[in-house]
C-alpha positions as CSV (number, residue, x, y, z in Angstrom):
1,M,-57.6,78.6,-45.5
2,N,-54.5,80.7,-45.8
3,K,-54.4,81.4,-42.0
4,Y,-54.2,77.6,-41.3
5,K,-51.3,77.2,-43.7
6,T,-49.4,80.0,-42.1
7,L,-50.2,78.7,-38.6
8,N,-49.0,75.2,-39.6
9,I,-45.7,76.6,-40.9
10,I,-45.2,78.6,-37.6
11,I,-45.9,75.6,-35.5
12,L,-43.7,73.3,-37.6
13,S,-40.9,75.8,-37.5
14,T,-41.2,76.1,-33.7
15,V,-41.1,72.4,-33.2
16,I,-38.1,71.9,-35.4
17,S,-36.2,74.7,-33.6
18,I,-37.0,73.1,-30.2
19,I,-35.8,69.7,-31.4
20,C,-32.6,71.1,-32.9
21,G,-31.9,73.1,-29.8
22,C,-32.3,70.1,-27.5
23,S,-30.2,67.7,-29.4
24,S,-26.6,67.3,-28.4
25,N,-24.0,68.1,-30.9
26,A,-20.4,67.0,-31.2
27,S,-19.1,70.2,-29.5
28,S,-21.4,69.9,-26.4
29,R,-20.6,66.1,-26.1
30,Y,-16.8,67.0,-26.2
31,D,-17.3,69.7,-23.6
32,S,-19.2,67.3,-21.3
33,G,-16.5,64.7,-21.7
34,Y,-13.8,67.3,-21.1
35,S,-15.5,68.5,-17.9
36,D,-15.8,64.9,-16.6
37,G,-12.3,64.0,-17.5
38,Y,-10.9,67.2,-16.0
39,A,-12.7,66.6,-12.7
40,E,-11.7,63.0,-12.5
41,G,-8.1,63.7,-13.4
42,Y,-7.8,66.6,-10.9
43,N,-9.6,64.9,-8.1
44,T,-7.8,61.6,-8.5
45,E,-4.3,63.1,-8.8
46,C,-4.8,65.5,-5.9
47,K,-6.4,62.6,-3.9
48,I,-9.5,64.7,-3.2
49,R,-12.3,62.3,-3.8
50,A,-13.7,59.8,-6.2
51,T,-15.5,61.4,-9.1
52,L,-18.7,60.0,-10.8
53,V,-18.7,60.7,-14.5
54,E,-21.3,60.1,-17.2
55,G,-19.0,57.6,-18.9
56,A,-20.5,57.7,-22.4
57,W,-17.5,55.8,-23.8
58,D,-19.3,54.8,-27.0
59,D,-19.6,58.5,-27.9
60,K,-16.4,59.4,-29.7
61,D,-16.7,63.1,-29.0
62,Y,-17.3,62.5,-25.3
63,S,-14.4,60.1,-25.1
64,Q,-12.0,62.4,-26.8
65,G,-13.0,65.3,-24.6
66,Y,-12.7,63.1,-21.5
67,Q,-9.1,62.1,-22.4
68,V,-8.0,65.7,-23.1
69,G,-9.7,66.9,-19.9
70,R,-8.2,64.2,-17.8
71,V,-4.7,65.1,-18.9
72,A,-5.4,68.8,-18.2
73,G,-6.8,68.0,-14.7
74,V,-3.8,66.0,-13.8
75,A,-1.5,68.7,-15.0
76,D,-3.3,71.4,-13.1
77,C,-3.2,69.4,-9.9
78,R,0.6,68.9,-10.3
79,V,1.1,72.6,-10.9
80,R,-1.0,73.4,-7.8
81,N,1.1,70.9,-5.7
82,S,4.4,72.2,-7.0
83,I,3.4,75.8,-6.0
84,K,2.4,74.7,-2.5
85,Q,5.8,73.1,-1.9
């Protein structure tokens, strides 16, 4: 009977670890938004191409990352263009 209890604890611990590892946290949502915002800002400002983004605007972490990333992308494009000239 003790073997089953130990096995159940191991299985339960594994399942919990997998679930926690797969869930998105605030930091990863911010990073995702930042990446999308940066790409959109850079590509739009440099007139490279339209950029498809996830657009999870209801997620405050994604939205905040997107805004910061977009500003950084636009700034990097402007720096690149000023170096070329």
